[in-house]
N, C-alpha and C positions, 0 to 999 in steps of 0.2 A: 325882775331881776335874771341875769345869766348865773346866780350862784350856784354852786356847786352844796349838793346838800350836808349837813353838819356830819362828821366823820366819826364821832363818837358814836358808839352804839347805845341802843335804849337801855339793855341791861347796866350799861356802864352810866349812864346818865343818873340811872335810876339808883345806881349804890351811890354816885358821889351826892346826890341829892342829900341821902339819908345819913352823909357823914359831915355835912357842912355847918359851920356857925357864919353866920351873914354879918358882915361888913361894907360899907358904902365908902367909896372911894372918889375924891374930888379930881375933876381935871387936874393935870398935872402932878398929882401926886404920884409915888412909885408903890408896887407891890411889893417889888424888892429891887434891889440893884447887883450888879456884878461883883462878884467876890464876898458878899456878906453870907456868915452863917446862919443858917435858921432848919426849922421842921417842917414848914408849912408848904402848901400848894394851894392854889384858887381856879376854883369853878366859877367861869364869868355866866351872871345871870343877868345882867344888863349892860348894856355901855360898850367900850372899846377900849382897849388895852395893846400896845404898842411893844412889841419884843425886839430889843435890838442888842447889839455887841459892839464894843468900843474896839475900833482895829488897831495897830500898831503905830500909826503916824497920827492916830487920836480923833479921826473922823469917826462918826457913827454911822453903822450898816445895820438898817431896819430889817429885820427875817419876816416879820409878817405882824399881822393887826388880826388879834383877836376878838371874838364877838362873842354873843350871846351864846351859852351849849358848851365854849372851849375850856381845856383845862391848861392852865399855865403854870410851868416850872416844873413839870413832869420829869425833868433831868436829875432832880436829886434823888428820885426813887432807889432804892436797894443800894446806897453809898452810903459807907463811915464818914460820918464829920463832914456831911454836904455842905458845899457852898454852891450858890448861884453861879451860873457862868453866862447869864445875860442880864440886862435890864428889863424890866417891865413897869413902863409907864403909863398912867390913865391918859387917855386923850380923848373922851369922849364920857363923861360922868358915869359912874359905872357901880352896881352891886355884885359883890362877889361871897363865893361861898369858901370859906377857910376850912382847908381838909389838913390834919394832922397826917406828915407824912407815916409815922409808924402806924396807924390804925389803918391808913390806906394799904401799906404795907403787907400787913396780917389779914385784912379782905382776902386779897388777892392771892395771899400763899395758901389759903384754906379753899379756894373756889377756882378749882382748875379753868371751868370755862370762863369765867370772869377775866383771870389771868391772862387766857387766849386771847379774847378780845382786846386786852389793853394791849398784849404784844403787837397783834395787828394793827392797832391804829397806832401807835409808835412807829411800827414800820413804814406807814404812810407817812408821818412825819420827817422820818428820816429820808427818804426817798424825795420828799419835797425838798428839804433841803439840800439835797446830792444834786438836783434838775437847777434850782438857783444857784449855787456855787459852780456848776458847769457852765452856764451862760455866761456867768460873772468872767471866768477866766477864759473861755474861749473864745469869746464874741468882743471882748473890749470894752470900752465905755457907751459905745453906740449901742452896740448887743445887748449890754446890763438895761438901757434904757428903754428899748424895744421890747425886750423880754417883760419889765415891768411893768409896761402899757398893757403888752398880753395878759399877763395875769391879772391885772386892776380890771379888766374888762371881763374877765373870767368871775371874779369876786363882786364886784360891784357895776357890771357894764348895764345898762337899760337900752333896749331898742327904742331909736327914734325915728324917724323920715329922713334924718340925714345920715345917720349913724350910730354908732355906741357911744353912749354918753356913760362917763364912769363918775357915777352919783357918789362921789366920796372926794370933796374939796381939798385940793393939796397945794401947796407953796410948792415952788421950784427946789428951795432947800428940803421938802420933804421927799419931794423925787428922787432928789439926788442921794438922802441917805439911804433909800433903796436900792439904789446903783452902787453906793460906794464910791461914790465920786464928789465933784466939786459943784457947787449951784453955777458957777460960769460955764461950764462943760454944758449942764444940764439947760440953760438958758439958750447956748449956741445950739446945740441939736434940736430943741424943740421951736425954736426959731426955723431952722431948715425945715422941720417936718410941715410947721405951718404954710412957709412958702411953697412948697410942693403939694399945699392942697390934701396933705394925709390926716392932719388933724385941725381942731381948733380949741382954744383958751376962752371960756369966760365965766371972770368971776370965781376961779379957781378948779371950774368943771370942765374938764378934758371931755371932748367929741373925738371920736376918732371915724375917719370917712371911708380910711382903707387899712380895715386890720389885715388882707391878705399883705400887702406891702412889707408891713412889719414882719409879719411870718417868715416872708421869703428871704427877707435880709439876715435873719437869722438862722436858716435852714430849719425854720419849727418842726419837729416831730411830732407834732398834735398828741402831746400826751394827754392823756385824762384831766377831767378838767379838777379831779380829787387831787394830782398834782401839781396841777397849770394855775395856782391860784396864789393869793397875796395873805392866806390865812393860815 
């Protein structure tokens, strides 16, 4: 795979492993939902979790897919009466470490080295979100889809003789959620890409034949993979 390395540093991962209580989560369950009040974060030990937000018109915007080694729910740290700003839905049966907000805050407060590592990691998450929203705002619906395909190829791309296969089955509705648009728009855009031999789709798996075409269409800045991914 063309995946970037896990962005959490080894010291942070060691800390999170030491603080957790293990919980299993079935596919379709929510670790948390937008607006709920809680004091827990989650460290993903296995499986996949989709982090999304409901936008004003009622559509769902998928922001990231979290995998093993990722921290979920970090935005509640160092806030009073915290409420989750996103939804976290289990999309592949998962095992998570439950971390109490106050305990993690205390550890970070007394350990300057770990606090610095956490700040660096949060900075990367912020920059990822900024680049994603930039693509959504500047390049419209087509650009949002093309950007999403590029990010998926960086996170789940597998090199094959014909191109880069995204080894993550996705429905057109799921792709639409990444783009903040409708399934009908994604259907049309994918149909155009297939007709122009830019990609193919087989049983939900997308193979991109011409990644450079997608990059050129959105004036890709070739951001480092740590920023240009779907995780």
